[in-house]
C-alpha positions as a printed Julia matrix, in Angstrom:
140×3 Matrix{Float64}:
 68.07  165.01   -3.88
 67.84  168.84   -4.14
 66.62  170.97   -1.58
 64.72  174.3    -2.54
 63.57  176.88   -0.29
 61.05  179.23   -1.71
 60.0   182.64   -1.03
 57.46  184.61   -2.84
 57.43  188.22   -3.03
 53.9   189.41   -2.28
 54.13  192.74   -4.11
 51.06  193.28   -6.51
 51.56  193.41  -10.28
 55.01  191.84  -10.04
 55.37  188.89  -12.46
 58.06  186.37  -11.6
 58.98  183.81  -14.2
 58.73  180.26  -13.27
 61.82  179.2   -11.24
 63.33  182.54  -11.67
 62.91  183.19   -7.96
 64.3   179.9    -6.6
 67.78  178.66   -6.38
 69.02  175.4    -5.19
 70.79  175.43   -1.82
 73.65  172.86   -1.9
 73.99  170.97    1.31
 76.2   168.19    2.38
 74.89  164.84    3.46
 75.11  165.84    7.12
 73.4   169.3     6.33
 70.58  167.49    4.85
 70.27  165.44    7.91
 70.18  168.8     9.89
 67.46  170.16    7.41
 65.31  167.1     8.2
 65.75  167.76   11.92
 64.82  171.49   11.36
 61.79  170.37    9.53
 60.74  168.06   12.31
 61.4   170.92   14.84
 59.19  173.26   12.89
 56.33  170.71   12.6
 56.46  170.05   16.32
 56.58  173.76   16.95
 53.51  174.52   14.72
 51.59  171.57   16.4
 51.97  173.11   19.76
 51.4   176.72   18.56
 48.32  175.68   16.66
 46.67  174.26   20.01
 46.7   177.73   21.55
 43.31  179.54   21.06
 44.99  182.66   19.47
 44.3   184.39   16.21
 47.02  185.64   13.76
 49.98  184.14   15.16
 53.24  184.4    13.14
 56.17  182.5    14.17
 59.42  181.68   12.57
 60.8   178.09   13.34
 63.97  178.88   11.62
 64.75  181.91   13.61
 63.76  180.06   16.85
 65.99  177.13   15.83
 68.84  179.41   15.31
 68.54  181.16   18.54
 68.31  177.89   20.42
 71.47  176.78   18.36
 73.27  180.0    19.78
 72.2   179.22   23.21
 73.33  175.53   22.57
 76.9   176.85   22.04
 77.05  178.49   25.41
 75.11  175.75   27.42
 76.51  172.77   29.21
 75.37  169.79   31.1
 71.54  169.03   31.2
 70.52  172.32   29.48
 72.77  171.55   26.47
 71.46  168.08   26.31
 67.78  169.4    26.44
 68.43  171.9    23.74
 69.95  169.25   21.61
 67.03  166.95   22.14
 64.4   169.72   21.35
 66.34  170.65   18.16
 67.04  167.08   17.11
 70.73  167.69   17.03
 71.84  165.2    19.65
 73.73  163.03   17.01
 75.64  166.07   15.5
 78.95  167.57   16.57
 79.06  171.2    17.58
 81.11  171.88   14.46
 78.43  170.17   12.17
 75.67  172.09   13.87
 77.45  175.45   13.61
 78.48  174.96    9.84
 74.99  174.04    9.01
 73.71  177.39   10.61
 76.28  179.32    8.85
 75.46  177.66    5.44
 71.83  178.02    5.62
 71.67  181.43    7.05
 74.13  182.66    4.13
 72.16  180.82    1.53
 68.82  182.22    2.59
 70.19  185.77    2.04
 70.74  185.0    -1.68
 68.32  182.31   -2.6
 65.64  184.66   -3.88
 66.87  187.83   -5.55
 63.43  189.33   -5.39
 63.12  189.24   -1.65
 65.05  190.82    1.08
 65.74  188.86    4.25
 67.49  190.22    7.3
 68.49  187.85    9.99
 68.61  189.85   13.14
 69.34  187.19   15.9
 71.93  188.39   18.33
 73.51  187.68   21.68
 73.27  190.27   24.56
 75.37  189.95   27.54
 75.18  191.93   30.84
 78.17  194.39   31.19
 81.14  192.9    32.9
 79.71  189.28   32.84
 82.54  186.9    31.99
 82.01  185.18   28.49
 84.24  182.5    27.16
 86.12  183.39   24.04
 85.06  180.27   22.18
 81.45  181.25   22.69
 82.05  184.73   21.31
 83.83  183.29   18.22
 81.19  180.62   17.46
 78.63  183.45   17.84
 80.23  185.56   15.15
């Protein structure tokens, strides 16, 4: 099974030949399971957001998923379990989760040569707040 992620450039008068703008992202079996969990998370998120009586809402499930994944790396106990349940990653090891995020975020940057994507998720910490080195290294 191949997974394609498609992004269309919306610039007028630009003609893109069929499949010129898409590339296959090769995922391991475990990463494909993570992709299915991401899709499930996205659909749940869209169901919740669509119930709100607002117009013109723009939301990125992938960005939210990655931010929650970053929080997951620094969380413990009930909080970590709740994040894992929300993201559908309870059955995955921390290494599997983080390898998937690294693989997919790097692939998204090159999958469509006609579109620029900038991922700007970051971790901000209060000055002099003690942070474990393991969390810092995983965050990189």
